[in-house]
PDB file of N, CA, C and O in Angstrom:
ATOM      1  N   MET A   1       0.843  -1.175   0.000  1.00  0.00           N
ATOM      2  CA  MET A   1       0.000   0.000   0.000  1.00  0.00           C
ATOM      3  C   MET A   1       0.893   1.244   0.000  1.00  0.00           C
ATOM      4  O   MET A   1       1.910   1.284   0.692  1.00  0.00           O
ATOM      5  N   LYS A   2       0.515   2.234  -0.762  1.00  0.00           N
ATOM      6  CA  LYS A   2       1.299   3.451  -0.907  1.00  0.00           C
ATOM      7  C   LYS A   2       1.018   4.412   0.243  1.00  0.00           C
ATOM      8  O   LYS A   2      -0.127   4.573   0.665  1.00  0.00           O
ATOM      9  N   ASN A   3       2.086   5.058   0.752  1.00  0.00           N
ATOM     10  CA  ASN A   3       1.957   6.033   1.823  1.00  0.00           C
ATOM     11  C   ASN A   3       1.681   7.400   1.203  1.00  0.00           C
ATOM     12  O   ASN A   3       2.509   7.908   0.446  1.00  0.00           O
ATOM     13  N   ASN A   4       0.536   8.002   1.508  1.00  0.00           N
ATOM     14  CA  ASN A   4       0.143   9.264   0.903  1.00  0.00           C
ATOM     15  C   ASN A   4       0.283  10.450   1.854  1.00  0.00           C
ATOM     16  O   ASN A   4      -0.535  11.368   1.802  1.00  0.00           O
ATOM     17  N   LYS A   5       1.282  10.455   2.707  1.00  0.00           N
ATOM     18  CA  LYS A   5       1.492  11.574   3.606  1.00  0.00           C
ATOM     19  C   LYS A   5       1.935  12.798   2.830  1.00  0.00           C
ATOM     20  O   LYS A   5       2.730  12.700   1.896  1.00  0.00           O
ATOM     21  N   THR A   6       1.418  13.948   3.219  1.00  0.00           N
ATOM     22  CA  THR A   6       1.840  15.206   2.627  1.00  0.00           C
ATOM     23  C   THR A   6       3.013  15.747   3.430  1.00  0.00           C
ATOM     24  O   THR A   6       2.951  15.831   4.656  1.00  0.00           O
ATOM     25  N   ILE A   7       4.076  16.111   2.734  1.00  0.00           N
ATOM     26  CA  ILE A   7       5.248  16.673   3.388  1.00  0.00           C
ATOM     27  C   ILE A   7       5.202  18.188   3.213  1.00  0.00           C
ATOM     28  O   ILE A   7       5.113  18.690   2.093  1.00  0.00           O
ATOM     29  N   ASN A   8       5.263  18.905   4.319  1.00  0.00           N
ATOM     30  CA  ASN A   8       5.296  20.367   4.295  1.00  0.00           C
ATOM     31  C   ASN A   8       6.723  20.835   4.474  1.00  0.00           C
ATOM     32  O   ASN A   8       7.487  20.254   5.246  1.00  0.00           O
ATOM     33  N   GLN A   9       7.076  21.879   3.765  1.00  0.00           N
ATOM     34  CA  GLN A   9       8.421  22.451   3.844  1.00  0.00           C
ATOM     35  C   GLN A   9       8.285  23.936   4.109  1.00  0.00           C
ATOM     36  O   GLN A   9       7.477  24.618   3.480  1.00  0.00           O
ATOM     37  N   GLU A  10       9.087  24.436   5.051  1.00  0.00           N
ATOM     38  CA  GLU A  10       9.109  25.869   5.308  1.00  0.00           C
ATOM     39  C   GLU A  10      10.523  26.315   5.636  1.00  0.00           C
ATOM     40  O   GLU A  10      11.308  25.576   6.230  1.00  0.00           O
ATOM     41  N   ARG A  11      10.825  27.531   5.239  1.00  0.00           N
ATOM     42  CA  ARG A  11      12.133  28.094   5.544  1.00  0.00           C
ATOM     43  C   ARG A  11      12.138  28.521   7.005  1.00  0.00           C
ATOM     44  O   ARG A  11      11.175  29.111   7.493  1.00  0.00           O
ATOM     45  N   VAL A  12      13.243  28.213   7.706  1.00  0.00           N
ATOM     46  CA  VAL A  12      13.364  28.540   9.125  1.00  0.00           C
ATOM     47  C   VAL A  12      14.723  29.161   9.396  1.00  0.00           C
ATOM     48  O   VAL A  12      15.655  29.031   8.603  1.00  0.00           O
ATOM     49  N   GLU A  13      14.815  29.835  10.530  1.00  0.00           N
ATOM     50  CA  GLU A  13      16.088  30.343  11.032  1.00  0.00           C
ATOM     51  C   GLU A  13      16.645  29.298  11.986  1.00  0.00           C
ATOM     52  O   GLU A  13      15.923  28.782  12.839  1.00  0.00           O
ATOM     53  N   VAL A  14      17.933  28.986  11.841  1.00  0.00           N
ATOM     54  CA  VAL A  14      18.544  27.953  12.670  1.00  0.00           C
ATOM     55  C   VAL A  14      19.796  28.505  13.341  1.00  0.00           C
ATOM     56  O   VAL A  14      20.610  29.180  12.710  1.00  0.00           O
ATOM     57  N   MET A  15      19.934  28.210  14.623  1.00  0.00           N
ATOM     58  CA  MET A  15      21.167  28.469  15.357  1.00  0.00           C
ATOM     59  C   MET A  15      21.917  27.149  15.357  1.00  0.00           C
ATOM     60  O   MET A  15      21.421  26.151  15.881  1.00  0.00           O
ATOM     61  N   ALA A  16      23.111  27.135  14.773  1.00  0.00           N
ATOM     62  CA  ALA A  16      23.861  25.885  14.649  1.00  0.00           C
ATOM     63  C   ALA A  16      25.300  26.088  15.100  1.00  0.00           C
ATOM     64  O   ALA A  16      25.838  27.194  15.058  1.00  0.00           O
ATOM     65  N   LEU A  17      25.898  25.004  15.527  1.00  0.00           N
ATOM     66  CA  LEU A  17      27.296  24.977  15.937  1.00  0.00           C
ATOM     67  C   LEU A  17      28.072  24.289  14.829  1.00  0.00           C
ATOM     68  O   LEU A  17      27.808  23.131  14.508  1.00  0.00           O
ATOM     69  N   PHE A  18      29.032  25.000  14.241  1.00  0.00           N
ATOM     70  CA  PHE A  18      29.828  24.455  13.146  1.00  0.00           C
ATOM     71  C   PHE A  18      31.216  24.076  13.642  1.00  0.00           C
ATOM     72  O   PHE A  18      31.807  24.773  14.467  1.00  0.00           O
ATOM     73  N   GLY A  19      31.728  22.956  13.123  1.00  0.00           N
ATOM     74  CA  GLY A  19      33.096  22.532  13.419  1.00  0.00           C
ATOM     75  C   GLY A  19      33.314  22.057  14.830  1.00  0.00           C
ATOM     76  O   GLY A  19      34.358  22.341  15.418  1.00  0.00           O
ATOM     77  N   TYR A  20      32.352  21.335  15.398  1.00  0.00           N
ATOM     78  CA  TYR A  20      32.451  20.847  16.768  1.00  0.00           C
ATOM     79  C   TYR A  20      32.827  19.373  16.771  1.00  0.00           C
ATOM     80  O   TYR A  20      32.057  18.534  16.303  1.00  0.00           O
ATOM     81  N   GLU A  21      33.994  19.057  17.289  1.00  0.00           N
ATOM     82  CA  GLU A  21      34.511  17.689  17.399  1.00  0.00           C
ATOM     83  C   GLU A  21      34.330  16.929  16.082  1.00  0.00           C
ATOM     84  O   GLU A  21      34.783  17.402  15.039  1.00  0.00           O
ATOM     85  N   MET A  22      33.685  15.775  16.109  1.00  0.00           N
ATOM     86  CA  MET A  22      33.535  14.947  14.909  1.00  0.00           C
ATOM     87  C   MET A  22      32.300  15.319  14.083  1.00  0.00           C
ATOM     88  O   MET A  22      32.102  14.792  12.989  1.00  0.00           O
ATOM     89  N   THR A  23      31.476  16.220  14.604  1.00  0.00           N
ATOM     90  CA  THR A  23      30.274  16.653  13.893  1.00  0.00           C
ATOM     91  C   THR A  23      30.547  18.013  13.268  1.00  0.00           C
ATOM     92  O   THR A  23      30.696  18.996  13.994  1.00  0.00           O
ATOM     93  N   PRO A  24      30.618  18.098  11.926  1.00  0.00           N
ATOM     94  CA  PRO A  24      30.920  19.382  11.289  1.00  0.00           C
ATOM     95  C   PRO A  24      29.857  20.442  11.518  1.00  0.00           C
ATOM     96  O   PRO A  24      30.166  21.634  11.516  1.00  0.00           O
ATOM     97  N   CYS A  25      28.597  20.026  11.718  1.00  0.00           N
ATOM     98  CA  CYS A  25      27.512  20.975  11.960  1.00  0.00           C
ATOM     99  C   CYS A  25      26.464  20.306  12.833  1.00  0.00           C
ATOM    100  O   CYS A  25      26.112  19.145  12.625  1.00  0.00           O
ATOM    101  N   GLN A  26      25.967  21.060  13.822  1.00  0.00           N
ATOM    102  CA  GLN A  26      24.915  20.544  14.689  1.00  0.00           C
ATOM    103  C   GLN A  26      23.896  21.647  14.950  1.00  0.00           C
ATOM    104  O   GLN A  26      24.238  22.660  15.561  1.00  0.00           O
ATOM    105  N   PRO A  27      22.644  21.476  14.500  1.00  0.00           N
ATOM    106  CA  PRO A  27      21.624  22.478  14.804  1.00  0.00           C
ATOM    107  C   PRO A  27      21.288  22.462  16.295  1.00  0.00           C
ATOM    108  O   PRO A  27      21.088  21.399  16.883  1.00  0.00           O
ATOM    109  N   LEU A  28      21.230  23.643  16.897  1.00  0.00           N
ATOM    110  CA  LEU A  28      20.944  23.768  18.327  1.00  0.00           C
ATOM    111  C   LEU A  28      19.499  24.180  18.588  1.00  0.00           C
ATOM    112  O   LEU A  28      18.879  23.729  19.551  1.00  0.00           O
ATOM    113  N   SER A  29      18.971  25.040  17.722  1.00  0.00           N
ATOM    114  CA  SER A  29      17.586  25.493  17.849  1.00  0.00           C
ATOM    115  C   SER A  29      17.142  26.044  16.503  1.00  0.00           C
ATOM    116  O   SER A  29      17.960  26.323  15.626  1.00  0.00           O
ATOM    117  N   PHE A  30      15.823  26.197  16.358  1.00  0.00           N
ATOM    118  CA  PHE A  30      15.290  26.793  15.133  1.00  0.00           C
ATOM    119  C   PHE A  30      14.054  27.608  15.475  1.00  0.00           C
ATOM    120  O   PHE A  30      13.417  27.410  16.509  1.00  0.00           O
ATOM    121  N   LYS A  31      13.736  28.527  14.580  1.00  0.00           N
ATOM    122  CA  LYS A  31      12.604  29.413  14.789  1.00  0.00           C
ATOM    123  C   LYS A  31      11.728  29.392  13.547  1.00  0.00           C
ATOM    124  O   LYS A  31      12.181  29.685  12.440  1.00  0.00           O
ATOM    125  N   ARG A  32      10.464  29.041  13.753  1.00  0.00           N
ATOM    126  CA  ARG A  32       9.467  29.056  12.690  1.00  0.00           C
ATOM    127  C   ARG A  32       8.820  30.435  12.661  1.00  0.00           C
ATOM    128  O   ARG A  32       8.790  31.134  13.674  1.00  0.00           O
ATOM    129  N   ARG A  33       8.311  30.821  11.514  1.00  0.00           N
ATOM    130  CA  ARG A  33       7.654  32.115  11.372  1.00  0.00           C
ATOM    131  C   ARG A  33       6.466  32.192  12.327  1.00  0.00           C
ATOM    132  O   ARG A  33       5.613  31.305  12.353  1.00  0.00           O
ATOM    133  N   GLY A  34       6.428  33.258  13.102  1.00  0.00           N
ATOM    134  CA  GLY A  34       5.314  33.480  14.022  1.00  0.00           C
ATOM    135  C   GLY A  34       5.374  32.677  15.306  1.00  0.00           C
ATOM    136  O   GLY A  34       4.436  32.724  16.102  1.00  0.00           O
ATOM    137  N   GLU A  35       6.450  31.941  15.527  1.00  0.00           N
ATOM    138  CA  GLU A  35       6.582  31.139  16.748  1.00  0.00           C
ATOM    139  C   GLU A  35       7.883  31.486  17.461  1.00  0.00           C
ATOM    140  O   GLU A  35       8.761  32.141  16.898  1.00  0.00           O
ATOM    141  N   GLY A  36       7.989  31.041  18.692  1.00  0.00           N
ATOM    142  CA  GLY A  36       9.210  31.233  19.447  1.00  0.00           C
ATOM    143  C   GLY A  36      10.274  30.228  19.046  1.00  0.00           C
ATOM    144  O   GLY A  36      10.065  29.399  18.159  1.00  0.00           O
ATOM    145  N   GLU A  37      11.399  30.310  19.699  1.00  0.00           N
ATOM    146  CA  GLU A  37      12.523  29.418  19.411  1.00  0.00           C
ATOM    147  C   GLU A  37      12.239  28.016  19.928  1.00  0.00           C
ATOM    148  O   GLU A  37      11.721  27.845  21.031  1.00  0.00           O
ATOM    149  N   ILE A  38      12.581  27.011  19.123  1.00  0.00           N
ATOM    150  CA  ILE A  38      12.396  25.604  19.483  1.00  0.00           C
ATOM    151  C   ILE A  38      13.780  24.996  19.668  1.00  0.00           C
ATOM    152  O   ILE A  38      14.584  24.985  18.736  1.00  0.00           O
ATOM    153  N   GLU A  39      14.060  24.493  20.858  1.00  0.00           N
ATOM    154  CA  GLU A  39      15.376  23.931  21.165  1.00  0.00           C
ATOM    155  C   GLU A  39      15.473  22.482  20.711  1.00  0.00           C
ATOM    156  O   GLU A  39      14.594  21.669  20.998  1.00  0.00           O
ATOM    157  N   VAL A  40      16.551  22.168  19.999  1.00  0.00           N
ATOM    158  CA  VAL A  40      16.834  20.794  19.592  1.00  0.00           C
ATOM    159  C   VAL A  40      17.397  20.074  20.815  1.00  0.00           C
ATOM    160  O   VAL A  40      18.410  20.489  21.378  1.00  0.00           O
ATOM    161  N   THR A  41      16.734  18.995  21.221  1.00  0.00           N
ATOM    162  CA  THR A  41      17.176  18.267  22.410  1.00  0.00           C
ATOM    163  C   THR A  41      18.044  17.058  22.078  1.00  0.00           C
ATOM    164  O   THR A  41      18.790  16.571  22.927  1.00  0.00           O
ATOM    165  N   GLU A  42      17.944  16.570  20.827  1.00  0.00           N
ATOM    166  CA  GLU A  42      18.750  15.407  20.444  1.00  0.00           C
ATOM    167  C   GLU A  42      18.949  15.374  18.930  1.00  0.00           C
ATOM    168  O   GLU A  42      18.012  15.591  18.162  1.00  0.00           O
ATOM    169  N   LEU A  43      20.176  15.100  18.520  1.00  0.00           N
ATOM    170  CA  LEU A  43      20.499  14.890  17.113  1.00  0.00           C
ATOM    171  C   LEU A  43      20.436  13.389  16.862  1.00  0.00           C
ATOM    172  O   LEU A  43      21.245  12.633  17.400  1.00  0.00           O
ATOM    173  N   LEU A  44      19.474  12.954  16.045  1.00  0.00           N
ATOM    174  CA  LEU A  44      19.267  11.523  15.820  1.00  0.00           C
ATOM    175  C   LEU A  44      20.138  10.969  14.704  1.00  0.00           C
ATOM    176  O   LEU A  44      20.735   9.902  14.848  1.00  0.00           O
ATOM    177  N   ARG A  45      20.213  11.699  13.583  1.00  0.00           N
ATOM    178  CA  ARG A  45      20.922  11.179  12.414  1.00  0.00           C
ATOM    179  C   ARG A  45      21.233  12.322  11.471  1.00  0.00           C
ATOM    180  O   ARG A  45      20.489  13.301  11.399  1.00  0.00           O
ATOM    181  N   THR A  46      22.323  12.196  10.756  1.00  0.00           N
ATOM    182  CA  THR A  46      22.676  13.167   9.717  1.00  0.00           C
ATOM    183  C   THR A  46      23.067  12.413   8.451  1.00  0.00           C
ATOM    184  O   THR A  46      23.611  11.311   8.512  1.00  0.00           O
ATOM    185  N   HIS A  47      22.784  13.020   7.310  1.00  0.00           N
ATOM    186  CA  HIS A  47      23.261  12.475   6.048  1.00  0.00           C
ATOM    187  C   HIS A  47      23.253  13.588   5.005  1.00  0.00           C
ATOM    188  O   HIS A  47      22.684  14.656   5.230  1.00  0.00           O
ATOM    189  N   ILE A  48      23.878  13.335   3.882  1.00  0.00           N
ATOM    190  CA  ILE A  48      23.987  14.325   2.813  1.00  0.00           C
ATOM    191  C   ILE A  48      23.297  13.790   1.569  1.00  0.00           C
ATOM    192  O   ILE A  48      23.457  12.628   1.198  1.00  0.00           O
ATOM    193  N   LYS A  49      22.528  14.664   0.935  1.00  0.00           N
ATOM    194  CA  LYS A  49      21.854  14.342  -0.321  1.00  0.00           C
ATOM    195  C   LYS A  49      22.372  15.334  -1.363  1.00  0.00           C
ATOM    196  O   LYS A  49      22.361  16.542  -1.129  1.00  0.00           O
ATOM    197  N   PHE A  50      22.823  14.827  -2.509  1.00  0.00           N
ATOM    198  CA  PHE A  50      23.309  15.699  -3.574  1.00  0.00           C
ATOM    199  C   PHE A  50      22.211  15.892  -4.609  1.00  0.00           C
ATOM    200  O   PHE A  50      21.608  14.929  -5.083  1.00  0.00           O
ATOM    201  N   VAL A  51      21.964  17.148  -4.951  1.00  0.00           N
ATOM    202  CA  VAL A  51      21.046  17.515  -6.026  1.00  0.00           C
ATOM    203  C   VAL A  51      21.904  18.245  -7.048  1.00  0.00           C
ATOM    204  O   VAL A  51      22.192  19.433  -6.905  1.00  0.00           O
ATOM    205  N   GLY A  52      22.304  17.519  -8.073  1.00  0.00           N
ATOM    206  CA  GLY A  52      23.302  18.064  -8.995  1.00  0.00           C
ATOM    207  C   GLY A  52      24.606  18.213  -8.237  1.00  0.00           C
ATOM    208  O   GLY A  52      25.086  17.260  -7.623  1.00  0.00           O
ATOM    209  N   ALA A  53      25.181  19.406  -8.277  1.00  0.00           N
ATOM    210  CA  ALA A  53      26.437  19.667  -7.577  1.00  0.00           C
ATOM    211  C   ALA A  53      26.219  20.288  -6.201  1.00  0.00           C
ATOM    212  O   ALA A  53      27.182  20.652  -5.526  1.00  0.00           O
ATOM    213  N   ILE A  54      24.953  20.411  -5.779  1.00  0.00           N
ATOM    214  CA  ILE A  54      24.639  21.072  -4.511  1.00  0.00           C
ATOM    215  C   ILE A  54      24.398  20.035  -3.420  1.00  0.00           C
ATOM    216  O   ILE A  54      23.598  19.114  -3.585  1.00  0.00           O
ATOM    217  N   ALA A  55      25.099  20.199  -2.306  1.00  0.00           N
ATOM    218  CA  ALA A  55      24.933  19.304  -1.160  1.00  0.00           C
ATOM    219  C   ALA A  55      23.840  19.839  -0.243  1.00  0.00           C
ATOM    220  O   ALA A  55      23.826  21.016   0.117  1.00  0.00           O
ATOM    221  N   HIS A  56      22.920  18.940   0.127  1.00  0.00           N
ATOM    222  CA  HIS A  56      21.877  19.241   1.104  1.00  0.00           C
ATOM    223  C   HIS A  56      22.170  18.381   2.328  1.00  0.00           C
ATOM    224  O   HIS A  56      22.148  17.153   2.250  1.00  0.00           O
ATOM    225  N   HIS A  57      22.441  19.026   3.450  1.00  0.00           N
ATOM    226  CA  HIS A  57      22.757  18.330   4.694  1.00  0.00           C
ATOM    227  C   HIS A  57      21.449  18.138   5.462  1.00  0.00           C
ATOM    228  O   HIS A  57      20.768  19.107   5.799  1.00  0.00           O
ATOM    229  N   ILE A  58      21.107  16.882   5.733  1.00  0.00           N
ATOM    230  CA  ILE A  58      19.831  16.522   6.359  1.00  0.00           C
ATOM    231  C   ILE A  58      20.090  16.132   7.818  1.00  0.00           C
ATOM    232  O   ILE A  58      20.983  15.338   8.117  1.00  0.00           O
ATOM    233  N   PHE A  59      19.291  16.708   8.713  1.00  0.00           N
ATOM    234  CA  PHE A  59      19.416  16.444  10.145  1.00  0.00           C
ATOM    235  C   PHE A  59      18.073  15.971  10.682  1.00  0.00           C
ATOM    236  O   PHE A  59      17.089  16.709  10.632  1.00  0.00           O
ATOM    237  N   ASP A  60      18.027  14.750  11.194  1.00  0.00           N
ATOM    238  CA  ASP A  60      16.852  14.253  11.910  1.00  0.00           C
ATOM    239  C   ASP A  60      17.082  14.606  13.374  1.00  0.00           C
ATOM    240  O   ASP A  60      18.061  14.166  13.978  1.00  0.00           O
ATOM    241  N   VAL A  61      16.179  15.401  13.944  1.00  0.00           N
ATOM    242  CA  VAL A  61      16.372  15.892  15.309  1.00  0.00           C
ATOM    243  C   VAL A  61      15.105  15.699  16.134  1.00  0.00           C
ATOM    244  O   VAL A  61      14.007  15.542  15.600  1.00  0.00           O
ATOM    245  N   MET A  62      15.291  15.714  17.440  1.00  0.00           N
ATOM    246  CA  MET A  62      14.183  15.724  18.387  1.00  0.00           C
ATOM    247  C   MET A  62      14.174  17.079  19.075  1.00  0.00           C
ATOM    248  O   MET A  62      15.220  17.644  19.394  1.00  0.00           O
ATOM    249  N   ALA A  63      12.965  17.585  19.297  1.00  0.00           N
ATOM    250  CA  ALA A  63      12.757  18.806  20.082  1.00  0.00           C
ATOM    251  C   ALA A  63      11.668  18.448  21.083  1.00  0.00           C
ATOM    252  O   ALA A  63      10.479  18.464  20.762  1.00  0.00           O
ATOM    253  N   GLY A  64      12.090  18.128  22.290  1.00  0.00           N
ATOM    254  CA  GLY A  64      11.144  17.601  23.265  1.00  0.00           C
ATOM    255  C   GLY A  64      10.710  16.218  22.826  1.00  0.00           C
ATOM    256  O   GLY A  64      11.547  15.329  22.667  1.00  0.00           O
ATOM    257  N   GLN A  65       9.413  16.019  22.628  1.00  0.00           N
ATOM    258  CA  GLN A  65       8.878  14.717  22.206  1.00  0.00           C
ATOM    259  C   GLN A  65       8.569  14.663  20.706  1.00  0.00           C
ATOM    260  O   GLN A  65       8.052  13.657  20.220  1.00  0.00           O
ATOM    261  N   ARG A  66       8.881  15.734  19.970  1.00  0.00           N
ATOM    262  CA  ARG A  66       8.563  15.786  18.538  1.00  0.00           C
ATOM    263  C   ARG A  66       9.811  15.602  17.678  1.00  0.00           C
ATOM    264  O   ARG A  66      10.888  16.105  17.998  1.00  0.00           O
ATOM    265  N   LYS A  67       9.639  14.876  16.590  1.00  0.00           N
ATOM    266  CA  LYS A  67      10.731  14.642  15.645  1.00  0.00           C
ATOM    267  C   LYS A  67      10.588  15.624  14.477  1.00  0.00           C
ATOM    268  O   LYS A  67       9.488  15.844  13.970  1.00  0.00           O
ATOM    269  N   TYR A  68      11.710  16.205  14.061  1.00  0.00           N
ATOM    270  CA  TYR A  68      11.742  17.138  12.945  1.00  0.00           C
ATOM    271  C   TYR A  68      12.867  16.747  11.993  1.00  0.00           C
ATOM    272  O   TYR A  68      13.806  16.044  12.367  1.00  0.00           O
ATOM    273  N   VAL A  69      12.750  17.219  10.755  1.00  0.00           N
ATOM    274  CA  VAL A  69      13.821  17.067   9.780  1.00  0.00           C
ATOM    275  C   VAL A  69      14.215  18.474   9.332  1.00  0.00           C
ATOM    276  O   VAL A  69      13.391  19.223   8.808  1.00  0.00           O
ATOM    277  N   LEU A  70      15.483  18.821   9.545  1.00  0.00           N
ATOM    278  CA  LEU A  70      16.038  20.099   9.101  1.00  0.00           C
ATOM    279  C   LEU A  70      16.984  19.832   7.944  1.00  0.00           C
ATOM    280  O   LEU A  70      17.717  18.843   7.949  1.00  0.00           O
ATOM    281  N   GLU A  71      16.966  20.712   6.954  1.00  0.00           N
ATOM    282  CA  GLU A  71      17.838  20.562   5.797  1.00  0.00           C
ATOM    283  C   GLU A  71      18.584  21.864   5.552  1.00  0.00           C
ATOM    284  O   GLU A  71      17.983  22.937   5.494  1.00  0.00           O
ATOM    285  N   PHE A  72      19.912  21.756   5.407  1.00  0.00           N
ATOM    286  CA  PHE A  72      20.769  22.903   5.117  1.00  0.00           C
ATOM    287  C   PHE A  72      21.211  22.817   3.666  1.00  0.00           C
ATOM    288  O   PHE A  72      21.801  21.820   3.249  1.00  0.00           O
ATOM    289  N   ASN A  73      20.926  23.864   2.894  1.00  0.00           N
ATOM    290  CA  ASN A  73      21.321  23.944   1.492  1.00  0.00           C
ATOM    291  C   ASN A  73      22.678  24.635   1.423  1.00  0.00           C
ATOM    292  O   ASN A  73      22.790  25.816   1.753  1.00  0.00           O
ATOM    293  N   SER A  74      23.711  23.907   0.996  1.00  0.00           N
ATOM    294  CA  SER A  74      25.077  24.456   0.993  1.00  0.00           C
ATOM    295  C   SER A  74      25.294  25.491  -0.103  1.00  0.00           C
ATOM    296  O   SER A  74      26.295  26.207  -0.081  1.00  0.00           O
ATOM    297  N   ASN A  75      24.375  25.583  -1.060  1.00  0.00           N
ATOM    298  CA  ASN A  75      24.522  26.556  -2.135  1.00  0.00           C
ATOM    299  C   ASN A  75      24.083  27.952  -1.697  1.00  0.00           C
ATOM    300  O   ASN A  75      24.839  28.913  -1.832  1.00  0.00           O
ATOM    301  N   ASP A  76      22.862  28.062  -1.174  1.00  0.00           N
ATOM    302  CA  ASP A  76      22.360  29.388  -0.773  1.00  0.00           C
ATOM    303  C   ASP A  76      22.350  29.590   0.734  1.00  0.00           C
ATOM    304  O   ASP A  76      21.876  30.618   1.217  1.00  0.00           O
ATOM    305  N   LEU A  77      22.871  28.614   1.488  1.00  0.00           N
ATOM    306  CA  LEU A  77      23.011  28.668   2.951  1.00  0.00           C
ATOM    307  C   LEU A  77      21.674  28.805   3.674  1.00  0.00           C
ATOM    308  O   LEU A  77      21.611  29.368   4.766  1.00  0.00           O
ATOM    309  N   SER A  78      20.609  28.293   3.069  1.00  0.00           N
ATOM    310  CA  SER A  78      19.289  28.367   3.694  1.00  0.00           C
ATOM    311  C   SER A  78      18.984  27.078   4.455  1.00  0.00           C
ATOM    312  O   SER A  78      19.528  26.016   4.152  1.00  0.00           O
ATOM    313  N   TRP A  79      18.112  27.193   5.436  1.00  0.00           N
ATOM    314  CA  TRP A  79      17.632  26.061   6.225  1.00  0.00           C
ATOM    315  C   TRP A  79      16.141  25.882   5.967  1.00  0.00           C
ATOM    316  O   TRP A  79      15.402  26.860   5.853  1.00  0.00           O
ATOM    317  N   HIS A  80      15.702  24.628   5.875  1.00  0.00           N
ATOM    318  CA  HIS A  80      14.295  24.319   5.699  1.00  0.00           C
ATOM    319  C   HIS A  80      13.875  23.243   6.698  1.00  0.00           C
ATOM    320  O   HIS A  80      14.649  22.347   7.033  1.00  0.00           O
ATOM    321  N   LEU A  81      12.648  23.352   7.158  1.00  0.00           N
ATOM    322  CA  LEU A  81      12.060  22.396   8.077  1.00  0.00           C
ATOM    323  C   LEU A  81      11.036  21.575   7.316  1.00  0.00           C
ATOM    324  O   LEU A  81      10.208  22.128   6.592  1.00  0.00           O
ATOM    325  N   PHE A  82      11.085  20.265   7.473  1.00  0.00           N
ATOM    326  CA  PHE A  82      10.143  19.358   6.824  1.00  0.00           C
ATOM    327  C   PHE A  82       9.297  18.689   7.889  1.00  0.00           C
ATOM    328  O   PHE A  82       9.821  18.153   8.865  1.00  0.00           O
ATOM    329  N   THR A  83       7.993  18.722   7.701  1.00  0.00           N
ATOM    330  CA  THR A  83       7.072  18.076   8.621  1.00  0.00           C
ATOM    331  C   THR A  83       6.039  17.293   7.831  1.00  0.00           C
ATOM    332  O   THR A  83       5.711  17.650   6.700  1.00  0.00           O
ATOM    333  N   ALA A  84       5.533  16.234   8.424  1.00  0.00           N
ATOM    334  CA  ALA A  84       4.509  15.407   7.742  1.00  0.00           C
ATOM    335  C   ALA A  84       3.140  15.815   8.224  1.00  0.00           C
ATOM    336  O   ALA A  84       2.138  15.252   7.784  1.00  0.00           O
TER     337      ALA A  84
END
């Protein structure tokens, strides 16, 4: 059976720590439009997806009891939040 979940994407502001120990980048918190700052409580997984020559760094994170996916676009330095 096919999964028909709708994925929403929005641009967000992210506070991240770059160049820390073995993790080149770690998001610490993010801010959605019209909302306060959301603190990342756990980094679950990271991976890189290439779209042409552009690297998209994907971060699966927990913020409290909710799971989020943050994506950093290395070309335009933007961050996006993906939610189902």
